[in-house]
C-alpha positions, 0 to 999 in steps of 0.5 A: 709902735707909733706909725705915721703913714704919709702922702707927701706934698705936691712937688710944687704949686703947679703940680696937677696930680690927682686929688684922690685918696691914697688907697694903698696907705689906707689899706696898710693903715688898717692892717697895722691898726688891727695888729695893735699899732697906733696909726696916723695917716697924713695926706699932705698932698690933698691938704695943700701943705707946703714942704715946710708944713710937712716937716713941721708935722713929722717933727712934732709927731716923731713917730717910731716908723714913717711909712711912704709909698711911691710909683716910679714917676713920682719917686723923687717926691718920696725921696725928698720926703724921706730926706726931710723926715730922717732927723725926726723919725725912728725908721723909714720904710717905702712901699709901692710899685717903685721899690717893688720894681727896682728892688735893692736899687731903691737904697741907692736912690733913697739912702735914708730908708731903713727898709722897703716893701716889695709887693702887696703891703698889708701882711708884709708891713705887719710882719716888718714891724714885728721883726723890728720889735724883736730886734731884727732877729733872724732874716727879714720877713718875706717881701721886705727889702733890707740893705745887704740882705737877700729878698725872700718874695712874698706870695700874694694873699689869695682870698682878698676878701679877707683883707680889712677895708682901708682905714678911710676914717683916717682920711680927710674924705671931704677934701677929695675931688675927681674931675670925671666924677658926676657927684661930689664925695669921692671914694676909691675902691679895689674889688680885684687884684692882679691882671692876666693880660700881657700888655708890654707896658704894664707894671704888674710887679705888685699884684702879679698876673693871677686875678684874685677877685672879691665876691659881689656881696663883699664888694657891696658891703663896702659900698654900703659903708661908703655911702651910708656911714661915710656919706660919700656918693661917687666911687672910682673902682681902681681895678686894672680891669673891673670887667674881666668877669662878666658874671661877677660884674652882673652880680655886683650890679644886681646886688647894688640894685637889690640894696638900693644903693644910689652911688654913682661910679666909674670903672676901668675895662677892656674893649673886648670885655663889655657888651650892650646888655652888660653896659645897660645893667651897669648904667642902671646900677649907677655907672656913669663912665667906663675907661678903656685902654684904647692905646692906638687906632693902628692895628700894627701898634696894638700888636706891638703893645701886645694889647690882644684887641682890634680896632673894630672891637674898640669901635663896637665898645665905644658905640655900645658905651655911648648907646647905654648912656655912659661916658667914655674915657680913652687912654691913648699912647702916641708915637710908639716905635714904628709910628710916623706922624701920619700914624699918630694923626690917624690915632688922634682922629680915631679918638673923635671917630669913636666918639670918646667923651674924654681922652688922656694922651701919653707917650710910651715909656719903659718903666721898671717892672714892665716887659718893655723895661727888660727889653729896652732899658738901654734905649732911652729917648729924650723926655717929652713933657706932658702936662698930666704926667706925674714925672718931671720928664718922661723918657720916651720910646719912639722913632720920632724926633722928640720935638716932632712928637711934642708938637703932635702931642700938643695937637692932640690935647688942644685939638680934642679939648678946645672944642665947644662940646668937650669944654662944656662937658668938662665944665659941667662935670667939674661943677657937679663933682665939686672939682672946679679947683682941679679943673682950673689947675689942669687948665692952667697947666695945659695952657702953659704947656700949649703956649710954651715956645716950640723946640728950635728943632721942631720946625725942621723935624716937622718938615723932615721927609715922611719915614717909610715902613715900620720898625718891628722891634718889640716896643713900649707904652706907659704903665699903670701902677708902676707909672701913670695912674688910671690906665685900663688893661 
């Protein structure tokens, strides 16, 4: 079958979404191509296409199957792409965290779909096309959602090293940029799937709780291909928790050094999963930044989010990261249930105190597929805009008035980044990584958002008496694969 896999255009010209490769689609493309299908992959987002360009491209190709993938915050973009493409394609299938989480409800949200994939897509996509080629005889394959047919869940493939590498040759590799990279030429890599930790805001519906890791030799084989065959020089490891197994990280680093790789890279880790010796080895092997799910400087909030870490572990990890000569990125959630303005400001100050190189501030939301969603599906607060979130207006779980939390979020972004050292660091990294355009787009978005007129209730909210005590009910942050990209475990 003729298959077109597509990442749709940006929602609009002011969208600040990341210009990184659509790794999930590239994995599916490789599996389908190995099965004998004619596959094309279009990244309309990074190519800067308009929606009119996208429709023209689909109409010109008229594929048998159009494949899309989406996370919940940008599900509206996938729905728009399906609606535009419907007259020009044979069948449309949607995969990714969103259909995995909402299951058959996706057909009410995107009625143009013929099928959707729940869970990891490589094996399921191959079997789905075979099922269609057989005239849809018999029940749908495991992992396939079809209107009016029950879903048979698919058990994720255990030996993940047996999966083919992503079809990066189908991607415009020279177009990808990442602001926190230290060199141009970006690739994304997944060395493990699944996460055994229990954070209440994380969507693990695609790859599950069982950690399945590729051995060091297999990982470095792919890195050699990226550097020597594709000519790329910076890798962003997309594992939920790259540092979960210290022994495996040591093996990967030592193998990179043995083979003389010159790649530089970033990874995601937990503050309780690193130490000074390991970080020093990672630095020698090319690591330049580690991102940590810090979430909060308040112990009560960490307990509420089921992070199973302490504030002191965060202090130690950031001190050792800095001592190893590595940059750090702190993922932060502001305004979780039980927090008042004083608690939020304490976390904002904590980011400076630990010496984080960069910070990503977010609010807490219960996304489908997360434990929080099951507990708080009916507790939907007002949307609190955030310039780096992919969704239009994220419903927020908080005890704070929306206007007050919005004011605190502005204070966090402006207070951290509008200082000489962070500005100089951002400018230097944008230049080194070739991401000046991305930096300008992000800067404009932050500027528009920071200068927007305050909500008329903001002053009253900020002047309200301080709340006493804490709501001990089970609360909520933001998701990674099901919601916001780039969130460490």
